[in-house]
TORKOL-4160 file (C-alpha; in steps of 0.2 Angstrom, whole numbers, padded with zeros to 4 digits, m for minus):
453
<pt num="1" X="0026" Y="m0113" Z="0013"/>
<pt num="2" X="0011" Y="m0103" Z="0010"/>
<pt num="3" X="0002" Y="m0105" Z="0027"/>
<pt num="4" X="0014" Y="m0092" Z="0035"/>
<pt num="5" X="0009" Y="m0078" Z="0024"/>
<pt num="6" X="m0008" Y="m0077" Z="0033"/>
<pt num="7" X="0002" Y="m0071" Z="0049"/>
<pt num="8" X="0003" Y="m0054" Z="0040"/>
<pt num="9" X="m0013" Y="m0050" Z="0049"/>
<pt num="10" X="m0003" Y="m0049" Z="0065"/>
<pt num="11" X="0004" Y="m0031" Z="0068"/>
<pt num="12" X="0022" Y="m0029" Z="0070"/>
<pt num="13" X="0029" Y="m0021" Z="0086"/>
<pt num="14" X="0030" Y="m0002" Z="0085"/>
<pt num="15" X="0049" Y="m0002" Z="0086"/>
<pt num="16" X="0052" Y="m0014" Z="0073"/>
<pt num="17" X="0040" Y="m0005" Z="0061"/>
<pt num="18" X="0049" Y="0011" Z="0064"/>
<pt num="19" X="0065" Y="0004" Z="0059"/>
<pt num="20" X="0057" Y="m0005" Z="0044"/>
<pt num="21" X="0049" Y="0012" Z="0038"/>
<pt num="22" X="0065" Y="0021" Z="0040"/>
<pt num="23" X="0074" Y="0008" Z="0029"/>
<pt num="24" X="0085" Y="0001" Z="0042"/>
<pt num="25" X="0083" Y="m0017" Z="0038"/>
<pt num="26" X="0099" Y="m0023" Z="0047"/>
<pt num="27" X="0093" Y="m0014" Z="0063"/>
<pt num="28" X="0075" Y="m0022" Z="0061"/>
<pt num="29" X="0083" Y="m0039" Z="0059"/>
<pt num="30" X="0093" Y="m0037" Z="0074"/>
<pt num="31" X="0079" Y="m0031" Z="0084"/>
<pt num="32" X="0068" Y="m0045" Z="0078"/>
<pt num="33" X="0081" Y="m0058" Z="0083"/>
<pt num="34" X="0082" Y="m0050" Z="0100"/>
<pt num="35" X="0063" Y="m0051" Z="0103"/>
<pt num="36" X="0063" Y="m0069" Z="0097"/>
<pt num="37" X="0074" Y="m0074" Z="0112"/>
<pt num="38" X="0061" Y="m0066" Z="0124"/>
<pt num="39" X="0046" Y="m0073" Z="0132"/>
<pt num="40" X="0033" Y="m0068" Z="0119"/>
<pt num="41" X="0017" Y="m0076" Z="0112"/>
<pt num="42" X="0020" Y="m0090" Z="0098"/>
<pt num="43" X="0009" Y="m0080" Z="0086"/>
<pt num="44" X="0020" Y="m0065" Z="0087"/>
<pt num="45" X="0035" Y="m0076" Z="0085"/>
<pt num="46" X="0028" Y="m0083" Z="0069"/>
<pt num="47" X="0024" Y="m0065" Z="0063"/>
<pt num="48" X="0042" Y="m0060" Z="0067"/>
<pt num="49" X="0050" Y="m0075" Z="0058"/>
<pt num="50" X="0039" Y="m0071" Z="0043"/>
<pt num="51" X="0046" Y="m0053" Z="0044"/>
<pt num="52" X="0064" Y="m0059" Z="0043"/>
<pt num="53" X="0060" Y="m0067" Z="0026"/>
<pt num="54" X="0051" Y="m0051" Z="0020"/>
<pt num="55" X="0065" Y="m0040" Z="0025"/>
<pt num="56" X="0077" Y="m0051" Z="0015"/>
<pt num="57" X="0066" Y="m0048" Z="m0001"/>
<pt num="58" X="0065" Y="m0029" Z="0003"/>
<pt num="59" X="0083" Y="m0026" Z="0005"/>
<pt num="60" X="0089" Y="m0037" Z="m0010"/>
<pt num="61" X="0084" Y="m0026" Z="m0025"/>
<pt num="62" X="0067" Y="m0019" Z="m0023"/>
<pt num="63" X="0072" Y="m0001" Z="m0021"/>
<pt num="64" X="0089" Y="0001" Z="m0029"/>
<pt num="65" X="0090" Y="0019" Z="m0035"/>
<pt num="66" X="0094" Y="0034" Z="m0024"/>
<pt num="67" X="0087" Y="0051" Z="m0031"/>
<pt num="68" X="0103" Y="0055" Z="m0041"/>
<pt num="69" X="0103" Y="0038" Z="m0049"/>
<pt num="70" X="0084" Y="0039" Z="m0053"/>
<pt num="71" X="0086" Y="0056" Z="m0061"/>
<pt num="72" X="0100" Y="0048" Z="m0072"/>
<pt num="73" X="0088" Y="0034" Z="m0077"/>
<pt num="74" X="0075" Y="0047" Z="m0083"/>
<pt num="75" X="0088" Y="0058" Z="m0092"/>
<pt num="76" X="0094" Y="0043" Z="m0101"/>
<pt num="77" X="0077" Y="0037" Z="m0107"/>
<pt num="78" X="0068" Y="0054" Z="m0110"/>
<pt num="79" X="0070" Y="0067" Z="m0124"/>
<pt num="80" X="0070" Y="0080" Z="m0110"/>
<pt num="81" X="0070" Y="0082" Z="m0091"/>
<pt num="82" X="0066" Y="0097" Z="m0080"/>
<pt num="83" X="0076" Y="0099" Z="m0064"/>
<pt num="84" X="0065" Y="0094" Z="m0049"/>
<pt num="85" X="0053" Y="0084" Z="m0060"/>
<pt num="86" X="0056" Y="0067" Z="m0051"/>
<pt num="87" X="0054" Y="0076" Z="m0034"/>
<pt num="88" X="0037" Y="0083" Z="m0040"/>
<pt num="89" X="0032" Y="0066" Z="m0046"/>
<pt num="90" X="0036" Y="0058" Z="m0029"/>
<pt num="91" X="0027" Y="0072" Z="m0020"/>
<pt num="92" X="0012" Y="0069" Z="m0030"/>
<pt num="93" X="0012" Y="0050" Z="m0026"/>
<pt num="94" X="0016" Y="0045" Z="m0045"/>
<pt num="95" X="0031" Y="0035" Z="m0042"/>
<pt num="96" X="0035" Y="0021" Z="m0029"/>
<pt num="97" X="0048" Y="0025" Z="m0017"/>
<pt num="98" X="0053" Y="0021" Z="0001"/>
<pt num="99" X="0067" Y="0026" Z="0014"/>
<pt num="100" X="0083" Y="0016" Z="0014"/>
<pt num="101" X="0093" Y="0020" Z="0029"/>
<pt num="102" X="0083" Y="0037" Z="0029"/>
<pt num="103" X="0087" Y="0041" Z="0011"/>
<pt num="104" X="0074" Y="0041" Z="m0003"/>
<pt num="105" X="0075" Y="0026" Z="m0015"/>
<pt num="106" X="0065" Y="0022" Z="m0030"/>
<pt num="107" X="0057" Y="0006" Z="m0034"/>
<pt num="108" X="0067" Y="m0004" Z="m0048"/>
<pt num="109" X="0053" Y="m0002" Z="m0061"/>
<pt num="110" X="0048" Y="0016" Z="m0057"/>
<pt num="111" X="0052" Y="0022" Z="m0074"/>
<pt num="112" X="0044" Y="0008" Z="m0083"/>
<pt num="113" X="0028" Y="0012" Z="m0073"/>
<pt num="114" X="0029" Y="0030" Z="m0079"/>
<pt num="115" X="0033" Y="0026" Z="m0097"/>
<pt num="116" X="0020" Y="0012" Z="m0099"/>
<pt num="117" X="0005" Y="0020" Z="m0090"/>
<pt num="118" X="0007" Y="0039" Z="m0092"/>
<pt num="119" X="0004" Y="0045" Z="m0111"/>
<pt num="120" X="0014" Y="0061" Z="m0107"/>
<pt num="121" X="0030" Y="0051" Z="m0103"/>
<pt num="122" X="0027" Y="0038" Z="m0116"/>
<pt num="123" X="0027" Y="0052" Z="m0129"/>
<pt num="124" X="0044" Y="0058" Z="m0122"/>
<pt num="125" X="0053" Y="0042" Z="m0124"/>
<pt num="126" X="0069" Y="0042" Z="m0134"/>
<pt num="127" X="0065" Y="0025" Z="m0141"/>
<pt num="128" X="0046" Y="0023" Z="m0145"/>
<pt num="129" X="0038" Y="0006" Z="m0143"/>
<pt num="130" X="0025" Y="0001" Z="m0156"/>
<pt num="131" X="0013" Y="m0011" Z="m0149"/>
<pt num="132" X="0000" Y="m0008" Z="m0162"/>
<pt num="133" X="0000" Y="m0026" Z="m0168"/>
<pt num="134" X="m0003" Y="m0032" Z="m0151"/>
<pt num="135" X="m0018" Y="m0020" Z="m0149"/>
<pt num="136" X="m0025" Y="m0026" Z="m0166"/>
<pt num="137" X="m0024" Y="m0044" Z="m0160"/>
<pt num="138" X="m0034" Y="m0040" Z="m0145"/>
<pt num="139" X="m0047" Y="m0030" Z="m0155"/>
<pt num="140" X="m0048" Y="m0045" Z="m0167"/>
<pt num="141" X="m0051" Y="m0057" Z="m0153"/>
<pt num="142" X="m0066" Y="m0047" Z="m0148"/>
<pt num="143" X="m0073" Y="m0046" Z="m0165"/>
<pt num="144" X="m0070" Y="m0065" Z="m0169"/>
<pt num="145" X="m0078" Y="m0070" Z="m0152"/>
<pt num="146" X="m0093" Y="m0060" Z="m0156"/>
<pt num="147" X="m0095" Y="m0067" Z="m0173"/>
<pt num="148" X="m0091" Y="m0085" Z="m0169"/>
<pt num="149" X="m0097" Y="m0086" Z="m0151"/>
<pt num="150" X="m0081" Y="m0095" Z="m0146"/>
<pt num="151" X="m0063" Y="m0098" Z="m0151"/>
<pt num="152" X="m0052" Y="m0113" Z="m0148"/>
<pt num="153" X="m0033" Y="m0115" Z="m0149"/>
<pt num="154" X="m0019" Y="m0127" Z="m0146"/>
<pt num="155" X="m0004" Y="m0119" Z="m0137"/>
<pt num="156" X="0013" Y="m0126" Z="m0135"/>
<pt num="157" X="0025" Y="m0117" Z="m0122"/>
<pt num="158" X="0042" Y="m0119" Z="m0114"/>
<pt num="159" X="0046" Y="m0112" Z="m0097"/>
<pt num="160" X="0063" Y="m0112" Z="m0088"/>
<pt num="161" X="0071" Y="m0107" Z="m0072"/>
<pt num="162" X="0089" Y="m0106" Z="m0066"/>
<pt num="163" X="0099" Y="m0099" Z="m0052"/>
<pt num="164" X="0110" Y="m0084" Z="m0055"/>
<pt num="165" X="0129" Y="m0089" Z="m0055"/>
<pt num="166" X="0133" Y="m0079" Z="m0039"/>
<pt num="167" X="0120" Y="m0089" Z="m0030"/>
<pt num="168" X="0124" Y="m0106" Z="m0038"/>
<pt num="169" X="0129" Y="m0120" Z="m0025"/>
<pt num="170" X="0135" Y="m0134" Z="m0037"/>
<pt num="171" X="0133" Y="m0151" Z="m0029"/>
<pt num="172" X="0120" Y="m0145" Z="m0017"/>
<pt num="173" X="0103" Y="m0153" Z="m0017"/>
<pt num="174" X="0089" Y="m0142" Z="m0025"/>
<pt num="175" X="0071" Y="m0143" Z="m0026"/>
<pt num="176" X="0064" Y="m0133" Z="m0041"/>
<pt num="177" X="0045" Y="m0130" Z="m0045"/>
<pt num="178" X="0039" Y="m0124" Z="m0062"/>
<pt num="179" X="0020" Y="m0119" Z="m0066"/>
<pt num="180" X="0011" Y="m0130" Z="m0079"/>
<pt num="181" X="m0007" Y="m0129" Z="m0085"/>
<pt num="182" X="m0021" Y="m0136" Z="m0074"/>
<pt num="183" X="m0038" Y="m0143" Z="m0078"/>
<pt num="184" X="m0050" Y="m0129" Z="m0077"/>
<pt num="185" X="m0066" Y="m0122" Z="m0086"/>
<pt num="186" X="m0057" Y="m0117" Z="m0102"/>
<pt num="187" X="m0042" Y="m0129" Z="m0103"/>
<pt num="188" X="m0042" Y="m0147" Z="m0109"/>
<pt num="189" X="m0030" Y="m0160" Z="m0117"/>
<pt num="190" X="m0015" Y="m0155" Z="m0107"/>
<pt num="191" X="0001" Y="m0164" Z="m0112"/>
<pt num="192" X="0018" Y="m0163" Z="m0103"/>
<pt num="193" X="0030" Y="m0166" Z="m0118"/>
<pt num="194" X="0047" Y="m0165" Z="m0110"/>
<pt num="195" X="0056" Y="m0160" Z="m0094"/>
<pt num="196" X="0074" Y="m0156" Z="m0092"/>
<pt num="197" X="0081" Y="m0164" Z="m0082"/>
<pt num="198" X="0068" Y="m0178" Z="m0079"/>
<pt num="199" X="0054" Y="m0172" Z="m0067"/>
<pt num="200" X="0053" Y="m0180" Z="m0050"/>
<pt num="201" X="0034" Y="m0176" Z="m0048"/>
<pt num="202" X="0021" Y="m0169" Z="m0060"/>
<pt num="203" X="0006" Y="m0163" Z="m0049"/>
<pt num="204" X="m0012" Y="m0169" Z="m0052"/>
<pt num="205" X="m0021" Y="m0159" Z="m0066"/>
<pt num="206" X="m0033" Y="m0152" Z="m0053"/>
<pt num="207" X="m0020" Y="m0145" Z="m0041"/>
<pt num="208" X="m0025" Y="m0127" Z="m0036"/>
<pt num="209" X="m0007" Y="m0122" Z="m0040"/>
<pt num="210" X="m0001" Y="m0135" Z="m0052"/>
<pt num="211" X="0018" Y="m0138" Z="m0054"/>
<pt num="212" X="0031" Y="m0149" Z="m0061"/>
<pt num="213" X="0045" Y="m0153" Z="m0048"/>
<pt num="214" X="0063" Y="m0157" Z="m0050"/>
<pt num="215" X="0074" Y="m0164" Z="m0036"/>
<pt num="216" X="0092" Y="m0166" Z="m0039"/>
<pt num="217" X="0110" Y="m0161" Z="m0035"/>
<pt num="218" X="0114" Y="m0144" Z="m0044"/>
<pt num="219" X="0126" Y="m0144" Z="m0059"/>
<pt num="220" X="0135" Y="m0129" Z="m0065"/>
<pt num="221" X="0124" Y="m0117" Z="m0076"/>
<pt num="222" X="0110" Y="m0129" Z="m0074"/>
<pt num="223" X="0093" Y="m0124" Z="m0082"/>
<pt num="224" X="0077" Y="m0133" Z="m0077"/>
<pt num="225" X="0063" Y="m0133" Z="m0090"/>
<pt num="226" X="0046" Y="m0140" Z="m0095"/>
<pt num="227" X="0038" Y="m0140" Z="m0112"/>
<pt num="228" X="0019" Y="m0143" Z="m0113"/>
<pt num="229" X="0004" Y="m0141" Z="m0124"/>
<pt num="230" X="m0015" Y="m0139" Z="m0120"/>
<pt num="231" X="m0031" Y="m0134" Z="m0129"/>
<pt num="232" X="m0039" Y="m0117" Z="m0123"/>
<pt num="233" X="m0057" Y="m0114" Z="m0127"/>
<pt num="234" X="m0066" Y="m0098" Z="m0122"/>
<pt num="235" X="m0085" Y="m0095" Z="m0126"/>
<pt num="236" X="m0092" Y="m0078" Z="m0128"/>
<pt num="237" X="m0105" Y="m0072" Z="m0116"/>
<pt num="238" X="m0115" Y="m0056" Z="m0115"/>
<pt num="239" X="m0122" Y="m0054" Z="m0097"/>
<pt num="240" X="m0140" Y="m0047" Z="m0097"/>
<pt num="241" X="m0145" Y="m0040" Z="m0080"/>
<pt num="242" X="m0163" Y="m0043" Z="m0085"/>
<pt num="243" X="m0160" Y="m0062" Z="m0084"/>
<pt num="244" X="m0151" Y="m0062" Z="m0067"/>
<pt num="245" X="m0156" Y="m0074" Z="m0054"/>
<pt num="246" X="m0152" Y="m0076" Z="m0036"/>
<pt num="247" X="m0135" Y="m0083" Z="m0032"/>
<pt num="248" X="m0137" Y="m0102" Z="m0030"/>
<pt num="249" X="m0120" Y="m0108" Z="m0024"/>
<pt num="250" X="m0111" Y="m0105" Z="m0007"/>
<pt num="251" X="m0093" Y="m0107" Z="m0012"/>
<pt num="252" X="m0080" Y="m0094" Z="m0015"/>
<pt num="253" X="m0089" Y="m0081" Z="m0003"/>
<pt num="254" X="m0077" Y="m0081" Z="0012"/>
<pt num="255" X="m0062" Y="m0072" Z="0018"/>
<pt num="256" X="m0044" Y="m0078" Z="0016"/>
<pt num="257" X="m0030" Y="m0070" Z="0027"/>
<pt num="258" X="m0021" Y="m0059" Z="0024"/>
<pt num="259" X="m0027" Y="m0053" Z="0006"/>
<pt num="260" X="m0046" Y="m0056" Z="0005"/>
<pt num="261" X="m0052" Y="m0048" Z="0021"/>
<pt num="262" X="m0068" Y="m0039" Z="0024"/>
<pt num="263" X="m0060" Y="m0024" Z="0033"/>
<pt num="264" X="m0071" Y="m0010" Z="0039"/>
<pt num="265" X="m0064" Y="0001" Z="0025"/>
<pt num="266" X="m0068" Y="m0011" Z="0011"/>
<pt num="267" X="m0085" Y="m0015" Z="0018"/>
<pt num="268" X="m0089" Y="0004" Z="0017"/>
<pt num="269" X="m0081" Y="0005" Z="0000"/>
<pt num="270" X="m0092" Y="m0009" Z="m0006"/>
<pt num="271" X="m0108" Y="0000" Z="0000"/>
<pt num="272" X="m0102" Y="0016" Z="m0008"/>
<pt num="273" X="m0099" Y="0007" Z="m0025"/>
<pt num="274" X="m0115" Y="m0003" Z="m0025"/>
<pt num="275" X="m0127" Y="0008" Z="m0016"/>
<pt num="276" X="m0145" Y="0001" Z="m0016"/>
<pt num="277" X="m0142" Y="m0010" Z="m0031"/>
<pt num="278" X="m0149" Y="m0027" Z="m0029"/>
<pt num="279" X="m0146" Y="m0035" Z="m0046"/>
<pt num="280" X="m0130" Y="m0046" Z="m0044"/>
<pt num="281" X="m0125" Y="m0043" Z="m0062"/>
<pt num="282" X="m0126" Y="m0024" Z="m0060"/>
<pt num="283" X="m0117" Y="m0026" Z="m0043"/>
<pt num="284" X="m0103" Y="m0035" Z="m0051"/>
<pt num="285" X="m0102" Y="m0022" Z="m0065"/>
<pt num="286" X="m0101" Y="m0008" Z="m0053"/>
<pt num="287" X="m0087" Y="m0016" Z="m0045"/>
<pt num="288" X="m0078" Y="m0019" Z="m0061"/>
<pt num="289" X="m0081" Y="m0001" Z="m0067"/>
<pt num="290" X="m0074" Y="0005" Z="m0050"/>
<pt num="291" X="m0058" Y="m0005" Z="m0052"/>
<pt num="292" X="m0055" Y="m0002" Z="m0070"/>
<pt num="293" X="m0058" Y="0017" Z="m0069"/>
<pt num="294" X="m0051" Y="0021" Z="m0052"/>
<pt num="295" X="m0037" Y="0009" Z="m0049"/>
<pt num="296" X="m0022" Y="0014" Z="m0060"/>
<pt num="297" X="m0011" Y="0000" Z="m0067"/>
<pt num="298" X="0006" Y="0000" Z="m0058"/>
<pt num="299" X="0020" Y="m0013" Z="m0058"/>
<pt num="300" X="0022" Y="m0019" Z="m0040"/>
<pt num="301" X="0035" Y="m0024" Z="m0028"/>
<pt num="302" X="0034" Y="m0043" Z="m0023"/>
<pt num="303" X="0017" Y="m0047" Z="m0016"/>
<pt num="304" X="0025" Y="m0055" Z="0000"/>
<pt num="305" X="0030" Y="m0037" Z="0006"/>
<pt num="306" X="0012" Y="m0031" Z="0006"/>
<pt num="307" X="0001" Y="m0034" Z="0021"/>
<pt num="308" X="m0016" Y="m0034" Z="0013"/>
<pt num="309" X="m0016" Y="m0033" Z="m0006"/>
<pt num="310" X="m0034" Y="m0029" Z="m0009"/>
<pt num="311" X="m0035" Y="m0015" Z="0004"/>
<pt num="312" X="m0018" Y="m0008" Z="m0003"/>
<pt num="313" X="m0026" Y="m0007" Z="m0020"/>
<pt num="314" X="m0041" Y="0002" Z="m0014"/>
<pt num="315" X="m0032" Y="0014" Z="m0003"/>
<pt num="316" X="m0018" Y="0018" Z="m0015"/>
<pt num="317" X="m0029" Y="0017" Z="m0030"/>
<pt num="318" X="m0015" Y="0008" Z="m0040"/>
<pt num="319" X="m0009" Y="m0010" Z="m0043"/>
<pt num="320" X="m0005" Y="m0023" Z="m0056"/>
<pt num="321" X="m0016" Y="m0036" Z="m0063"/>
<pt num="322" X="m0016" Y="m0047" Z="m0048"/>
<pt num="323" X="m0018" Y="m0033" Z="m0036"/>
<pt num="324" X="m0033" Y="m0027" Z="m0046"/>
<pt num="325" X="m0040" Y="m0045" Z="m0047"/>
<pt num="326" X="m0039" Y="m0047" Z="m0028"/>
<pt num="327" X="m0048" Y="m0031" Z="m0025"/>
<pt num="328" X="m0062" Y="m0036" Z="m0037"/>
<pt num="329" X="m0063" Y="m0053" Z="m0029"/>
<pt num="330" X="m0064" Y="m0046" Z="m0011"/>
<pt num="331" X="m0077" Y="m0033" Z="m0016"/>
<pt num="332" X="m0088" Y="m0046" Z="m0025"/>
<pt num="333" X="m0087" Y="m0058" Z="m0010"/>
<pt num="334" X="m0092" Y="m0044" Z="0002"/>
<pt num="335" X="m0107" Y="m0041" Z="m0010"/>
<pt num="336" X="m0112" Y="m0059" Z="m0009"/>
<pt num="337" X="m0106" Y="m0063" Z="m0027"/>
<pt num="338" X="m0095" Y="m0079" Z="m0027"/>
<pt num="339" X="m0078" Y="m0075" Z="m0035"/>
<pt num="340" X="m0061" Y="m0083" Z="m0037"/>
<pt num="341" X="m0044" Y="m0082" Z="m0044"/>
<pt num="342" X="m0035" Y="m0088" Z="m0060"/>
<pt num="343" X="m0018" Y="m0084" Z="m0065"/>
<pt num="344" X="m0003" Y="m0090" Z="m0076"/>
<pt num="345" X="0003" Y="m0083" Z="m0092"/>
<pt num="346" X="m0003" Y="m0071" Z="m0106"/>
<pt num="347" X="0003" Y="m0079" Z="m0122"/>
<pt num="348" X="0005" Y="m0072" Z="m0139"/>
<pt num="349" X="0019" Y="m0070" Z="m0153"/>
<pt num="350" X="0021" Y="m0052" Z="m0147"/>
<pt num="351" X="0023" Y="m0056" Z="m0128"/>
<pt num="352" X="0023" Y="m0070" Z="m0116"/>
<pt num="353" X="0023" Y="m0066" Z="m0097"/>
<pt num="354" X="0014" Y="m0067" Z="m0081"/>
<pt num="355" X="m0004" Y="m0062" Z="m0079"/>
<pt num="356" X="m0018" Y="m0063" Z="m0066"/>
<pt num="357" X="m0037" Y="m0062" Z="m0068"/>
<pt num="358" X="m0053" Y="m0066" Z="m0059"/>
<pt num="359" X="m0069" Y="m0077" Z="m0061"/>
<pt num="360" X="m0086" Y="m0073" Z="m0053"/>
<pt num="361" X="m0102" Y="m0082" Z="m0053"/>
<pt num="362" X="m0119" Y="m0075" Z="m0058"/>
<pt num="363" X="m0135" Y="m0086" Z="m0062"/>
<pt num="364" X="m0140" Y="m0091" Z="m0074"/>
<pt num="365" X="m0123" Y="m0089" Z="m0083"/>
<pt num="366" X="m0112" Y="m0098" Z="m0071"/>
<pt num="367" X="m0094" Y="m0094" Z="m0069"/>
<pt num="368" X="m0088" Y="m0080" Z="m0080"/>
<pt num="369" X="m0072" Y="m0070" Z="m0081"/>
<pt num="370" X="m0066" Y="m0053" Z="m0077"/>
<pt num="371" X="m0049" Y="m0046" Z="m0083"/>
<pt num="372" X="m0047" Y="m0030" Z="m0073"/>
<pt num="373" X="m0030" Y="m0024" Z="m0080"/>
<pt num="374" X="m0035" Y="m0027" Z="m0098"/>
<pt num="375" X="m0052" Y="m0019" Z="m0095"/>
<pt num="376" X="m0043" Y="m0004" Z="m0087"/>
<pt num="377" X="m0031" Y="m0002" Z="m0101"/>
<pt num="378" X="m0045" Y="m0003" Z="m0113"/>
<pt num="379" X="m0054" Y="0011" Z="m0104"/>
<pt num="380" X="m0039" Y="0022" Z="m0103"/>
<pt num="381" X="m0037" Y="0021" Z="m0122"/>
<pt num="382" X="m0055" Y="0024" Z="m0125"/>
<pt num="383" X="m0058" Y="0007" Z="m0132"/>
<pt num="384" X="m0075" Y="0005" Z="m0124"/>
<pt num="385" X="m0080" Y="m0011" Z="m0133"/>
<pt num="386" X="m0065" Y="m0020" Z="m0127"/>
<pt num="387" X="m0068" Y="m0013" Z="m0109"/>
<pt num="388" X="m0085" Y="m0020" Z="m0109"/>
<pt num="389" X="m0079" Y="m0036" Z="m0117"/>
<pt num="390" X="m0068" Y="m0040" Z="m0102"/>
<pt num="391" X="m0083" Y="m0040" Z="m0090"/>
<pt num="392" X="m0088" Y="m0058" Z="m0093"/>
<pt num="393" X="m0075" Y="m0063" Z="m0105"/>
<pt num="394" X="m0057" Y="m0068" Z="m0108"/>
<pt num="395" X="m0046" Y="m0069" Z="m0124"/>
<pt num="396" X="m0039" Y="m0085" Z="m0130"/>
<pt num="397" X="m0021" Y="m0080" Z="m0125"/>
<pt num="398" X="m0020" Y="m0088" Z="m0108"/>
<pt num="399" X="m0011" Y="m0102" Z="m0099"/>
<pt num="400" X="m0020" Y="m0105" Z="m0082"/>
<pt num="401" X="m0009" Y="m0113" Z="m0069"/>
<pt num="402" X="m0018" Y="m0107" Z="m0053"/>
<pt num="403" X="m0036" Y="m0107" Z="m0047"/>
<pt num="404" X="m0032" Y="m0101" Z="m0029"/>
<pt num="405" X="m0020" Y="m0090" Z="m0020"/>
<pt num="406" X="m0009" Y="m0096" Z="m0006"/>
<pt num="407" X="m0011" Y="m0114" Z="m0011"/>
<pt num="408" X="0003" Y="m0127" Z="m0008"/>
<pt num="409" X="0013" Y="m0136" Z="m0022"/>
<pt num="410" X="0014" Y="m0155" Z="m0024"/>
<pt num="411" X="0026" Y="m0158" Z="m0016"/>
<pt num="412" X="0026" Y="m0142" Z="m0005"/>
<pt num="413" X="0040" Y="m0130" Z="m0005"/>
<pt num="414" X="0050" Y="m0132" Z="0011"/>
<pt num="415" X="0058" Y="m0114" Z="0012"/>
<pt num="416" X="0049" Y="m0097" Z="0011"/>
<pt num="417" X="0042" Y="m0095" Z="m0006"/>
<pt num="418" X="0048" Y="m0080" Z="m0017"/>
<pt num="419" X="0029" Y="m0078" Z="m0020"/>
<pt num="420" X="0018" Y="m0086" Z="m0007"/>
<pt num="421" X="0003" Y="m0079" Z="m0015"/>
<pt num="422" X="0004" Y="m0084" Z="m0033"/>
<pt num="423" X="0015" Y="m0095" Z="m0045"/>
<pt num="424" X="0019" Y="m0089" Z="m0062"/>
<pt num="425" X="0037" Y="m0089" Z="m0063"/>
<pt num="426" X="0042" Y="m0105" Z="m0053"/>
<pt num="427" X="0052" Y="m0107" Z="m0037"/>
<pt num="428" X="0069" Y="m0113" Z="m0032"/>
<pt num="429" X="0076" Y="m0119" Z="m0015"/>
<pt num="430" X="0091" Y="m0127" Z="m0007"/>
<pt num="431" X="0089" Y="m0137" Z="0009"/>
<pt num="432" X="0092" Y="m0122" Z="0020"/>
<pt num="433" X="0087" Y="m0107" Z="0009"/>
<pt num="434" X="0073" Y="m0102" Z="m0004"/>
<pt num="435" X="0079" Y="m0091" Z="m0018"/>
<pt num="436" X="0070" Y="m0074" Z="m0021"/>
<pt num="437" X="0067" Y="m0068" Z="m0039"/>
<pt num="438" X="0082" Y="m0056" Z="m0039"/>
<pt num="439" X="0093" Y="m0072" Z="m0038"/>
<pt num="440" X="0084" Y="m0081" Z="m0052"/>
<pt num="441" X="0083" Y="m0081" Z="m0071"/>
<pt num="442" X="0065" Y="m0085" Z="m0078"/>
<pt num="443" X="0059" Y="m0087" Z="m0095"/>
<pt num="444" X="0043" Y="m0092" Z="m0105"/>
<pt num="445" X="0043" Y="m0095" Z="m0123"/>
<pt num="446" X="0028" Y="m0098" Z="m0135"/>
<pt num="447" X="0033" Y="m0112" Z="m0147"/>
<pt num="448" X="0016" Y="m0113" Z="m0157"/>
<pt num="449" X="m0002" Y="m0108" Z="m0157"/>
<pt num="450" X="m0014" Y="m0116" Z="m0168"/>
<pt num="451" X="m0032" Y="m0111" Z="m0170"/>
<pt num="452" X="m0044" Y="m0125" Z="m0171"/>
<pt num="453" X="m0061" Y="m0126" Z="m0179"/>
């Protein structure tokens, strides 16, 4: 159910918002249920029902650490810790926190954020991670793309999902959805090699959010999986502003509630970024530069808990790959530059996991790519060649499953989606309940990657 998420544009009643911000989720649920029994507008009822689902996600496991527990996490992982250090980080807005029943609690990945994005904390880790090989792989991709003009690979992957034991209802009917590659600009020769158990529905290759669906009675410890292969080809482009032409298409320019909205703040920000520049390639580059240099990478709570993702990114100047991509898309559309979404997986022998990026349209080049988080990380490490590369280009290490946000599955999920915006991990539902990600085990495995001539 993705259409309900658009109701996030409807404001919550003040008393519900007070309880939510205080972290009194039980009180907020009680008040919402009371209001739903009253004579109020249907649109407000829809918003309140949506909030019940969001509160379920918020209270489950998003902010598990109180101050004492969070300090222990830092002491366990750092070579040294100064008293009051975490409180200072909180006061400076450098860690994600919220009130739970009036007490400060920290987001489940607050320390991963610090150690991954702040060099000072990365240097203080007791166990140092060496990602030099991964960085070399990305640098080699830039070099090879420029030398050869394109790269082409055949990729085989396996994805799986299962419900955690304490949420397992053996014998109950379940509907399970896993993302699979979709037909798009860079992908061809898609083959679904096997599914376990046998799939009920494999969505059409051009689905906006393509999935394989399983419908069955749940067995004990049952895992649902799909193995597939596809060919991924990316071509190198170097955007020359001198060759820019007026935009000649009208698609992918509009708003989409709640996350692609031309709010007064974002319209003013777009004017501040672009100024009097009229060249569309230079306009897009200014937006790219803003997002990659001003919006710091940050792991996020679940997207369904954020009212307007693009505005959140600009106001808080932080966000993960999808948050940054949505800000770029929104600002481009405000500027009259067609832009759209792509997401799925980033796939290498060193790491396979969820990733989002964007496309934008400039004539005479057509649809080109922008990877905001990879561009931003390149900028912060002073790798300016790679920073420039991700304005217009992608690497070969991708599995695109989605070309739109908030698009329904085939068949559509009946219960509230764990992620109503995107689909990279999959979804799991009983007849009367959809499982949130805290209750699921999800895995992606690269089986092989073969470079093709």
